[in-house]
DSSP file (Angstrom, degrees, kcal/mol; ACC not computed):
  #  RESIDUE AA STRUCTURE BP1 BP2  ACC     N-H-->O    O-->H-N    N-H-->O    O-->H-N    TCO  KAPPA ALPHA  PHI   PSI    X-CA   Y-CA   Z-CA
    1    1 A M              0   0    0      0, 0.0     2,-0.0     0, 0.0     0, 0.0   0.000 360.0 360.0 360.0 127.9  115.1  132.8   86.2
    2    2 A P        -     0   0    0      0, 0.0     2,-0.2     0, 0.0    36,-0.0  -0.337 360.0-122.2 -68.5 148.9  112.8  129.7   86.6
    3    3 A S        -     0   0    0      1,-0.1     2,-0.2    -2,-0.0     0, 0.0  -0.519  28.6 -99.3 -88.3 157.8  112.9  128.1   90.0
    4    4 A Q        -     0   0    0     -2,-0.2     2,-0.3     1,-0.1    -1,-0.1  -0.531  39.9-109.8 -75.3 141.4  113.8  124.5   90.6
    5    5 A T        -     0   0    0     -2,-0.2     2,-0.5    34,-0.1    34,-0.2  -0.537  22.6-143.6 -72.3 133.1  110.9  122.0   91.0
    6    6 A T  E     -a   39   0A   0     32,-3.8    34,-3.0    -2,-0.3     2,-0.6  -0.885  12.7-151.2 -95.1 125.1  110.4  120.5   94.4
    7    7 A R  E     -a   40   0A   0     -2,-0.5    77,-2.5    32,-0.2    78,-1.9  -0.877  16.1-175.3-104.1 120.2  109.4  116.9   94.2
    8    8 A V  E     -ab  41  85A   0     32,-3.2    34,-3.3    -2,-0.6     2,-0.4  -0.931   4.3-164.2-119.0 133.8  107.2  115.7   97.2
    9    9 A A  E     -ab  42  86A   0     76,-2.6    78,-2.8    -2,-0.4     2,-0.5  -0.947  11.0-165.7-121.8 145.5  106.0  112.2   97.8
   10   10 A F  E     +ab  43  87A   0     32,-2.0    34,-1.5    -2,-0.4     2,-0.3  -0.994  27.0 168.1-122.0 117.9  103.3  110.8  100.0
   11   11 A M  E     +ab  44  88A   0     76,-2.4    78,-1.1    -2,-0.5     2,-0.2  -0.965  14.0 152.6-139.1 153.1  103.5  107.1  100.4
   12   12 A C  E     -a   45   0A   0     32,-1.5    34,-1.4    -2,-0.3    35,-0.3  -0.814  56.7 -79.2-152.4-168.0  102.2  104.2  102.5
   13   13 A M  S    S+     0   0    0     32,-0.3    34,-3.4    -2,-0.2    -1,-0.1   0.983 121.6  16.1 -67.4 -58.6  101.5  100.5  102.1
   14   14 A Q  S    S-     0   0    0     31,-0.2    35,-2.3    34,-0.2    31,-0.2   0.594  82.1-139.9 -97.0 -11.6   98.3  100.5  100.2
   15   15 A N  S    S+     0   0    0     29,-0.3    58,-0.1    33,-0.2    30,-0.1   0.884  75.8 109.3  51.1  38.9   98.1  104.1   98.9
   16   16 A A  S    S+     0   0    0     36,-0.1    37,-2.6    56,-0.1    40,-0.2   0.352  82.3   6.0-123.7   1.6   94.4  103.8   99.7
   17   17 A G  S  > S+     0   0    0     35,-0.2     4,-2.4    39,-0.1     3,-0.3   0.162 123.1  25.2-143.5 -98.0   94.0  106.1  102.7
   18   18 A R  H  > S+     0   0    0      1,-0.3     4,-2.5     2,-0.2     5,-0.2   0.845 122.3  47.8 -58.2 -42.4   96.5  108.4  104.3
   19   19 A S  H  > S+     0   0    0      1,-0.2     4,-2.2     2,-0.2    -1,-0.3   0.839 112.0  51.4 -74.7 -27.0   98.7  109.0  101.3
   20   20 A Q  H  > S+     0   0    0     -3,-0.3     4,-1.9     2,-0.2    -2,-0.2   0.895 111.4  46.7 -69.1 -38.9   95.6  109.7   99.2
   21   21 A I  H  X S+     0   0    0     -4,-2.4     4,-2.4     2,-0.2     5,-0.2   0.919 113.1  50.3 -62.2 -45.4   94.3  112.2  101.7
   22   22 A S  H  X S+     0   0    0     -4,-2.5     4,-2.5     1,-0.2    -2,-0.2   0.919 110.2  49.5 -61.3 -43.5   97.8  113.8  101.9
   23   23 A T  H  X S+     0   0    0     -4,-2.2     4,-2.4     2,-0.2    -1,-0.2   0.888 109.5  51.3 -64.4 -41.3   98.0  114.1   98.1
   24   24 A A  H  X S+     0   0    0     -4,-1.9     4,-2.0     2,-0.2    -1,-0.2   0.937 113.3  44.4 -62.7 -47.4   94.6  115.7   97.8
   25   25 A F  H  X S+     0   0    0     -4,-2.4     4,-2.7     1,-0.2    -2,-0.2   0.898 113.5  51.6 -66.3 -38.8   95.4  118.3  100.4
   26   26 A A  H  X S+     0   0    0     -4,-2.5     4,-2.7    -5,-0.2    -2,-0.2   0.887 107.7  51.4 -65.4 -38.4   98.8  118.9   98.9
   27   27 A E  H  X S+     0   0    0     -4,-2.4     4,-2.2     2,-0.2    -1,-0.2   0.906 111.7  47.8 -64.6 -40.1   97.3  119.4   95.4
   28   28 A R  H  X S+     0   0    0     -4,-2.0     4,-3.0     2,-0.2    -2,-0.2   0.929 112.6  48.5 -64.0 -44.9   94.9  122.0   96.9
   29   29 A E  H  X S+     0   0    0     -4,-2.7     4,-2.1     1,-0.2    -2,-0.2   0.913 110.2  51.6 -63.8 -42.8   97.7  123.8   98.7
   30   30 A R  H  <>S+     0   0    0     -4,-2.7     5,-2.9     1,-0.2     6,-0.3   0.931 114.0  44.2 -60.0 -44.9   99.9  123.9   95.6
   31   31 A E  H ><5S+     0   0    0     -4,-2.2     3,-1.9     3,-0.2    -2,-0.2   0.952 111.2  52.6 -64.1 -49.4   97.0  125.4   93.6
   32   32 A R  H 3<5S+     0   0    0     -4,-3.0    -1,-0.2     1,-0.3    -2,-0.2   0.849 114.3  43.6 -53.6 -37.6   96.0  127.9   96.3
   33   33 A R  T 3<5S-     0   0    0     -4,-2.1    -1,-0.3    -5,-0.2    -2,-0.2   0.335 111.8-118.1 -96.1   5.5   99.6  129.1   96.5
   34   34 A G  T < 5S+     0   0    0     -3,-1.9     3,-0.3    -4,-0.2    -3,-0.2   0.873  72.7 132.7  63.4  36.7  100.1  129.2   92.7
   35   35 A L    >>< +     0   0    0     -5,-2.9     4,-2.2    -6,-0.2     3,-1.2   0.101  19.4 120.0-106.3  22.6  103.0  126.6   92.9
   36   36 A E  T 34 S+     0   0    0     -6,-0.3    -1,-0.2     1,-0.3    -5,-0.1   0.861  81.7  42.9 -59.7 -33.0  101.9  124.3   90.1
   37   37 A D  T 34 S+     0   0    0     -3,-0.3    -1,-0.3     1,-0.1    -2,-0.1   0.614 119.2  43.2 -84.7 -10.4  105.1  124.9   88.2
   38   38 A E  T <4 S+     0   0    0     -3,-1.2   -32,-3.8     1,-0.2     2,-0.5   0.657 107.5  57.5-108.6 -18.7  107.4  124.6   91.3
   39   39 A V  E  <  -a    6   0A   0     -4,-2.2     2,-0.5   -34,-0.2   -32,-0.2  -0.956  57.3-168.7-124.7 120.3  105.9  121.6   93.2
   40   40 A E  E     -a    7   0A   0    -34,-3.0   -32,-3.2    -2,-0.5     2,-0.5  -0.914  13.1-153.4-103.4 130.7  105.6  118.1   91.8
   41   41 A I  E     -a    8   0A   0     -2,-0.5     2,-0.3   -34,-0.2   -32,-0.2  -0.909  13.0-178.4-110.9 128.4  103.5  115.6   93.9
   42   42 A V  E     +a    9   0A   0    -34,-3.3   -32,-2.0    -2,-0.5     2,-0.3  -0.914   2.7 177.8-120.1 147.5  104.0  111.9   93.8
   43   43 A T  E     +a   10   0A   0     -2,-0.3     2,-0.3   -34,-0.2   -32,-0.2  -0.997  14.5 126.4-148.3 150.2  102.0  109.3   95.7
   44   44 A G  E     -a   11   0A   0    -34,-1.5   -32,-1.5    -2,-0.3     2,-0.3  -0.981  37.6-118.9 178.0 178.3  102.0  105.5   95.8
   45   45 A G  E     -ac  12  74A   0     28,-2.7    30,-1.4    -2,-0.3   -32,-0.3  -0.943  19.7-127.9-138.1 157.9  102.2  102.5   98.0
   46   46 A T  S    S+     0   0    0    -34,-1.4   -33,-0.2    -2,-0.3   -32,-0.2   0.761 114.3  19.7 -77.1 -25.2  104.5   99.5   98.4
   47   47 A H  S    S-     0   0    0    -34,-3.4    -1,-0.3   -35,-0.3    27,-0.1  -0.572  93.0-152.8-141.5  72.5  101.5   97.1   98.2
   48   48 A P        -     0   0    0      0, 0.0   -33,-0.2     0, 0.0   -34,-0.2  -0.089   8.8-132.0 -58.5 143.1   98.7   99.1   96.5
   49   49 A A        -     0   0    0    -35,-2.3     3,-0.1    24,-0.1    -4,-0.1  -0.237  24.8-107.4 -80.2 175.7   95.1   98.2   97.2
   50   50 A D  S    S-     0   0    0      1,-0.2     2,-0.3    21,-0.1    -1,-0.1   0.773  94.6  -2.0 -80.6 -24.5   92.5   97.8   94.5
   51   51 A H  S    S-     0   0    0     20,-0.1    -1,-0.2   -37,-0.0     2,-0.2  -0.977  86.4 -80.9-156.2 164.1   90.7  101.1   95.4
   52   52 A V        -     0   0    0     18,-0.7   -35,-0.2    -2,-0.3   -36,-0.1  -0.505  64.5 -92.4 -66.0 138.9   90.7  104.0   97.8
   53   53 A H    >>  -     0   0    0    -37,-2.6     4,-2.3    -2,-0.2     3,-0.7  -0.286  30.0-132.3 -58.8 136.0   89.0  103.0  101.1
   54   54 A E  H 3> S+     0   0    0      1,-0.3     4,-2.5     2,-0.2     5,-0.2   0.871 106.5  55.5 -62.4 -36.4   85.3  103.9  101.0
   55   55 A I  H 3> S+     0   0    0      1,-0.2     4,-2.1     2,-0.2    -1,-0.3   0.835 108.7  48.3 -67.7 -29.0   85.5  105.6  104.4
   56   56 A V  H <> S+     0   0    0     -3,-0.7     4,-2.7     2,-0.2     5,-0.3   0.892 109.5  51.7 -73.5 -43.3   88.3  107.8  103.2
   57   57 A V  H  X S+     0   0    0     -4,-2.3     4,-2.0     1,-0.2    10,-0.3   0.932 112.2  47.9 -57.1 -46.1   86.3  108.7  100.0
   58   58 A E  H  X S+     0   0    0     -4,-2.5     4,-1.3     1,-0.2    -2,-0.2   0.923 112.3  47.6 -61.5 -48.1   83.4  109.6  102.3
   59   59 A A  H  < S+     0   0    0     -4,-2.1     4,-0.4     1,-0.2    -1,-0.2   0.871 114.5  45.8 -64.4 -38.7   85.5  111.7  104.7
   60   60 A M  H ><>S+     0   0    0     -4,-2.7     5,-2.4     1,-0.2     3,-1.2   0.825 103.5  62.7 -79.3 -28.1   87.2  113.6  101.9
   61   61 A D  H ><5S+     0   0    0     -4,-2.0     3,-1.7    -5,-0.3    -1,-0.2   0.865  96.7  61.0 -59.0 -35.1   83.9  114.2  100.1
   62   62 A E  T 3<5S+     0   0    0     -4,-1.3    -1,-0.3     1,-0.3    -2,-0.2   0.773 105.1  47.1 -62.6 -24.7   82.8  116.2  103.1
   63   63 A E  T < 5S-     0   0    0     -3,-1.2    -1,-0.3    -4,-0.4    -2,-0.2   0.237 128.7 -97.3-100.0  10.4   85.8  118.6  102.5
   64   64 A G  T < 5S+     0   0    0     -3,-1.7     2,-0.4     1,-0.3    -3,-0.2   0.662  82.7 129.0  85.7  18.1   84.9  118.8   98.7
   65   65 A F      < -     0   0    0     -5,-2.4     2,-0.7    -8,-0.1    -1,-0.3  -0.878  46.7-152.7-104.8 136.3   87.4  116.3   97.4
   66   66 A D        +     0   0    0     -2,-0.4     3,-0.3     1,-0.1    -9,-0.1  -0.872  28.3 157.9-108.0  97.7   86.3  113.5   95.1
   67   67 A L    >   +     0   0    0     -2,-0.7     3,-1.6   -10,-0.3   -15,-0.2   0.420  47.8  99.1 -96.2  -0.8   88.7  110.5   95.6
   68   68 A A  T 3  S+     0   0    0      1,-0.3   -16,-0.2   -11,-0.2    -1,-0.2   0.819  84.5  46.1 -57.8 -33.3   86.3  107.9   94.2
   69   69 A G  T 3  S+     0   0    0     -3,-0.3    -1,-0.3   -18,-0.1     2,-0.2   0.439  90.4 104.7 -92.6   2.1   88.0  107.9   90.8
   70   70 A R    <   -     0   0    0     -3,-1.6   -18,-0.7   -54,-0.0    -3,-0.0  -0.566  56.7-152.1 -84.3 147.1   91.5  107.7   92.1
   71   71 A S        -     0   0    0     -2,-0.2   -20,-0.1   -20,-0.1   -21,-0.1  -0.965  21.2-112.5-119.6 131.8   93.4  104.4   91.9
   72   72 A P        -     0   0    0      0, 0.0     2,-0.3     0, 0.0   -57,-0.1  -0.367  37.6-157.0 -60.7 142.2   96.2  103.4   94.3
   73   73 A Q        -     0   0    0    -58,-0.1   -28,-2.7    -2,-0.0     2,-0.2  -0.849  15.3-114.2-122.4 155.6   99.5  103.2   92.6
   74   74 A A  B     -c   45   0A   0     -2,-0.3     2,-0.3   -30,-0.2   -28,-0.2  -0.580  29.0-161.0 -84.4 154.3  102.8  101.3   93.3
   75   75 A I        -     0   0    0    -30,-1.4     2,-0.2    -2,-0.2   -31,-0.1  -0.995   4.1-147.7-136.3 141.8  105.9  103.4   94.2
   76   76 A T     >  -     0   0    0     -2,-0.3     4,-2.2     1,-0.1     5,-0.2  -0.666  26.9-114.4-109.7 162.7  109.5  102.3   94.0
   77   77 A T  H  > S+     0   0    0     -2,-0.2     4,-2.5     1,-0.2     5,-0.2   0.889 117.2  55.9 -59.1 -41.2  112.5  103.2   96.0
   78   78 A D  H  > S+     0   0    0      1,-0.2     4,-0.7     2,-0.2    -1,-0.2   0.914 106.6  49.2 -57.6 -44.0  114.0  104.9   92.9
   79   79 A E  H >4 S+     0   0    0      1,-0.2     3,-0.9     2,-0.2    -1,-0.2   0.935 113.2  47.1 -64.0 -43.1  111.0  107.1   92.5
   80   80 A L  H >< S+     0   0    0     -4,-2.2     3,-1.6     1,-0.3    -1,-0.2   0.881 108.2  54.9 -65.8 -36.7  111.2  108.1   96.2
   81   81 A E  H 3< S+     0   0    0     -4,-2.5    -1,-0.3     1,-0.3    -2,-0.2   0.596  99.6  62.0 -74.0  -9.8  114.9  108.7   96.1
   82   82 A S  T << S+     0   0    0     -3,-0.9    -1,-0.3    -4,-0.7     2,-0.2   0.428  92.2  92.1 -88.5  -2.0  114.3  111.1   93.2
   83   83 A C    <   -     0   0    0     -3,-1.6   -75,-0.2    -4,-0.2     3,-0.1  -0.554  68.6-145.1 -95.0 159.3  112.2  113.3   95.6
   84   84 A D  S    S+     0   0    0    -77,-2.5    19,-2.6     1,-0.3     2,-0.4   0.815  90.9  20.6 -80.7 -38.8  113.2  116.2   97.8
   85   85 A Y  E     -bd   8 103A   0    -78,-1.9   -76,-2.6    17,-0.2     2,-0.4  -0.999  65.0-170.6-140.5 130.9  110.8  115.3  100.5
   86   86 A V  E     -bd   9 104A   0     17,-2.7    19,-3.1    -2,-0.4     2,-0.6  -0.988   5.0-163.9-125.1 122.7  109.1  112.0  101.3
   87   87 A A  E     -bd  10 105A   0    -78,-2.8   -76,-2.4    -2,-0.4     2,-0.3  -0.940   7.6-165.9-106.8 120.2  106.3  111.7  103.9
   88   88 A T  E     -bd  11 106A   0     17,-2.8    19,-3.4    -2,-0.6    20,-0.3  -0.755  19.0-136.0 -99.6 155.2  105.6  108.2  105.1
   89   89 A M        -     0   0    0    -78,-1.1    20,-1.4    -2,-0.3   -77,-0.1   0.275  57.8 -80.8 -99.3  11.1  102.4  107.5  107.0
   90   90 A G  S    S+     0   0    0     18,-0.3   -78,-0.1    21,-0.0    21,-0.1   0.562 119.3  73.8 105.5  11.1  103.7  105.3  109.7
   91   91 A C        +     0   0    0    -80,-0.2   -79,-0.1     0, 0.0     2,-0.1   0.102  56.1 149.8-144.2  24.3  103.8  102.1  107.7
   92   92 A S        -     0   0    0      1,-0.1   -79,-0.1   -81,-0.1    -4,-0.0  -0.365  21.9-179.4 -68.1 139.9  106.7  102.3  105.3
   93   93 A T        +     0   0    0    -81,-0.1     2,-0.3    -2,-0.1    -1,-0.1   0.340  55.0  99.7-112.4  -0.3  108.5   99.1  104.3
   94   94 A L        -     0   0    0    -18,-0.0     2,-0.7   -17,-0.0    -2,-0.0  -0.684  63.5-145.1 -93.6 142.7  111.0  100.8  102.1
   95   95 A E        -     0   0    0     -2,-0.3     2,-0.3     2,-0.0    -2,-0.0  -0.913  21.3-156.6-101.5 111.5  114.5  101.5  103.1
   96   96 A L        -     0   0    0     -2,-0.7     2,-1.2   -16,-0.0     3,-0.1  -0.693  20.9-121.0 -92.0 143.0  115.6  104.8  101.5
   97   97 A D    >   -     0   0    0     -2,-0.3     3,-2.3     1,-0.2     5,-0.2  -0.697  24.7-165.7 -77.6 100.2  119.2  105.8  100.9
   98   98 A T  G >  S+     0   0    0     -2,-1.2     3,-1.2     1,-0.3     4,-0.4   0.641  82.4  73.5 -66.9 -14.4  119.3  109.0  102.9
   99   99 A S  G 3  S+     0   0    0      1,-0.3    -1,-0.3     2,-0.1    -2,-0.1   0.601  76.4  81.8 -72.0  -9.2  122.5  109.9  101.2
  100  100 A A  G <  S-     0   0    0     -3,-2.3    -1,-0.3     2,-0.1    -2,-0.2   0.398 114.0-112.0 -72.3   2.6  120.3  110.6   98.2
  101  101 A D    <   +     0   0    0     -3,-1.2     2,-0.5     1,-0.2    -2,-0.1   0.902  66.6 151.5  65.3  42.2  119.6  114.0   99.9
  102  102 A V        -     0   0    0     -4,-0.4     2,-0.9    -5,-0.2    -1,-0.2  -0.919  45.8-138.6-106.8 130.1  115.9  113.1  100.6
  103  103 A D  E     -d   85   0A   0    -19,-2.6   -17,-2.7    -2,-0.5     2,-0.5  -0.781  28.6-170.1 -85.6 104.3  114.2  114.7  103.6
  104  104 A V  E     -d   86   0A   0     -2,-0.9     2,-0.4   -19,-0.2   -17,-0.2  -0.866   7.4-179.8-104.5 127.1  112.2  111.6  104.9
  105  105 A R  E     -d   87   0A   0    -19,-3.1   -17,-2.8    -2,-0.5     2,-0.7  -0.991  19.8-148.6-128.0 131.3  109.6  112.2  107.6
  106  106 A D  E     -d   88   0A   0     -2,-0.4   -17,-0.2   -19,-0.2   -19,-0.1  -0.875   6.3-167.4 -97.1 113.3  107.4  109.5  109.1
  107  107 A W        -     0   0    0    -19,-3.4   -18,-0.2    -2,-0.7    -1,-0.1   0.603  20.8-147.2 -77.0 -11.0  104.1  111.1  110.1
  108  108 A A        +     0   0    0    -20,-0.3     2,-0.3     1,-0.2   -18,-0.3   0.905  33.2 171.1  46.2  57.0  103.1  108.1  112.2
  109  109 A L        -     0   0    0    -20,-1.4    -1,-0.2     1,-0.1     2,-0.1  -0.695  36.6-105.8 -97.6 149.2   99.4  108.4  111.5
  110  110 A A        -     0   0    0     -2,-0.3    -1,-0.1     1,-0.1   -92,-0.1  -0.438  38.8-107.7 -67.3 145.0   96.7  105.9  112.3
  111  111 A D        -     0   0    0      1,-0.1    -1,-0.1    -2,-0.1    12,-0.0  -0.650  20.6-153.2 -78.0 124.6   95.3  103.9  109.5
  112  112 A P    >   +     0   0    0      0, 0.0     3,-2.4     0, 0.0    -1,-0.1   0.734  62.0 110.7 -69.2 -24.1   91.8  105.0  108.6
  113  113 A D  T 3  S+     0   0    0      1,-0.3     3,-0.1     7,-0.0    -2,-0.1  -0.316  90.2   8.1 -60.4 127.4   90.8  101.6  107.2
  114  114 A G  T 3  S+     0   0    0      1,-0.3    -1,-0.3    -2,-0.1     2,-0.2   0.467 102.3 122.0  81.6   1.6   88.3  100.0  109.5
  115  115 A Q    <   -     0   0    0     -3,-2.4    -1,-0.3     1,-0.1     2,-0.1  -0.528  67.2-105.1 -88.9 160.8   87.8  103.1  111.6
  116  116 A D     >  -     0   0    0     -2,-0.2     4,-2.1    -3,-0.1     3,-0.3  -0.406  38.3-101.2 -79.5 167.1   84.5  104.8  112.1
  117  117 A I  H  > S+     0   0    0      1,-0.2     4,-2.1     2,-0.2     5,-0.2   0.830 120.0  56.6 -61.8 -33.7   83.8  108.1  110.3
  118  118 A D  H  > S+     0   0    0      2,-0.2     4,-1.7     1,-0.2    -1,-0.2   0.931 109.9  45.5 -64.7 -43.7   84.6  110.3  113.4
  119  119 A R  H  > S+     0   0    0     -3,-0.3     4,-2.2     1,-0.2    -2,-0.2   0.887 111.3  52.7 -65.2 -39.0   88.1  108.8  113.7
  120  120 A V  H  X S+     0   0    0     -4,-2.1     4,-2.6     1,-0.2    -1,-0.2   0.856 106.0  53.8 -68.5 -32.7   88.7  109.1  110.0
  121  121 A R  H  X S+     0   0    0     -4,-2.1     4,-2.6     2,-0.2    -1,-0.2   0.902 107.8  51.6 -62.9 -41.4   87.8  112.8  110.2
  122  122 A E  H  X S+     0   0    0     -4,-1.7     4,-2.3     2,-0.2    -2,-0.2   0.927 112.3  44.9 -58.2 -47.8   90.4  113.2  113.0
  123  123 A I  H  X S+     0   0    0     -4,-2.2     4,-2.5     2,-0.2    -2,-0.2   0.932 112.3  52.2 -63.4 -45.5   93.1  111.5  110.8
  124  124 A R  H  X S+     0   0    0     -4,-2.6     4,-2.4     1,-0.2    -2,-0.2   0.914 111.0  46.7 -58.9 -45.7   92.0  113.6  107.9
  125  125 A D  H  X S+     0   0    0     -4,-2.6     4,-1.8     1,-0.2    -1,-0.2   0.895 111.2  52.0 -68.5 -37.1   92.3  116.9  109.9
  126  126 A E  H  X S+     0   0    0     -4,-2.3     4,-1.9     1,-0.2    -1,-0.2   0.920 109.8  50.0 -63.6 -41.2   95.7  115.8  111.3
  127  127 A I  H  X S+     0   0    0     -4,-2.5     4,-2.9     1,-0.2    -2,-0.2   0.921 105.8  55.8 -63.2 -42.9   96.9  115.2  107.7
  128  128 A E  H  X S+     0   0    0     -4,-2.4     4,-1.2     1,-0.2    -1,-0.2   0.917 109.3  46.9 -56.8 -43.7   95.7  118.6  106.5
  129  129 A E  H  < S+     0   0    0     -4,-1.8     4,-0.4     1,-0.2    -1,-0.2   0.856 111.9  50.6 -69.0 -34.2   97.8  120.3  109.2
  130  130 A Q  H >< S+     0   0    0     -4,-1.9     3,-1.7     1,-0.2     4,-0.3   0.927 105.8  55.6 -66.7 -43.1  100.8  118.2  108.4
  131  131 A V  H >< S+     0   0    0     -4,-2.9     3,-1.3     1,-0.3    -1,-0.2   0.824  98.1  62.5 -56.4 -33.8  100.5  118.9  104.7
  132  132 A K  T 3< S+     0   0    0     -4,-1.2    -1,-0.3     1,-0.3    -2,-0.2   0.685 103.1  51.6 -68.3 -18.2  100.7  122.7  105.4
  133  133 A M  T <  S+     0   0    0     -3,-1.7    -1,-0.3    -4,-0.4    -2,-0.2   0.432  80.0 121.1 -99.5  -1.1  104.2  122.2  106.9
  134  134 A V  S X> S-     0   0    0     -3,-1.3     3,-2.0    -4,-0.3     4,-0.5  -0.421  72.5-108.3 -65.2 130.5  105.6  120.3  103.9
  135  135 A P  T 34 S+     0   0    0      0, 0.0    -1,-0.1     0, 0.0   -50,-0.1  -0.309 106.1  28.3 -54.9 141.2  108.7  122.1  102.3
  136  136 A G  T 34 S+     0   0    0     -3,-0.1  -130,-0.1   -97,-0.0   -98,-0.1   0.052 107.8  76.1  96.0 -25.3  107.9  123.6   99.0
  137  137 A Q  T <4        0   0    0     -3,-2.0    -3,-0.1     1,-0.2  -102,-0.1   0.603 360.0 360.0 -92.4 -13.2  104.2  124.1  100.0
  138  138 A R     <        0   0    0     -4,-0.5    -1,-0.2    -5,-0.1    -6,-0.0   0.464 360.0 360.0 -75.2 360.0  105.0  127.1  102.2
């Protein structure tokens, strides 16, 4: 019997830093655990930037991820409410209808934009640990 797909979203304002890092780690975890058919990953921002922050691209490249070709995307409340789990990065401007049976967690992460590389590495590593605890990824 096929299992139900778990839909997971990572969102922030610009979709150019924290949510992009989260998505990359979640995609890797999904692949490592063989959950490609069970976990759908969505990412976006309420006010997407033009490109992923260069410092984020640099920090993730150190971990073997190429985010240079990714583009920040817009995300809507309807999309988020169709998810099982939504991780906001500490900057959400959306009000989600929690009666939609969505598990919303605010990770309250520092914004990597404008930070030095050492601080961005700390944020990246914190995100990696958070992603490992996301329902559906276990």
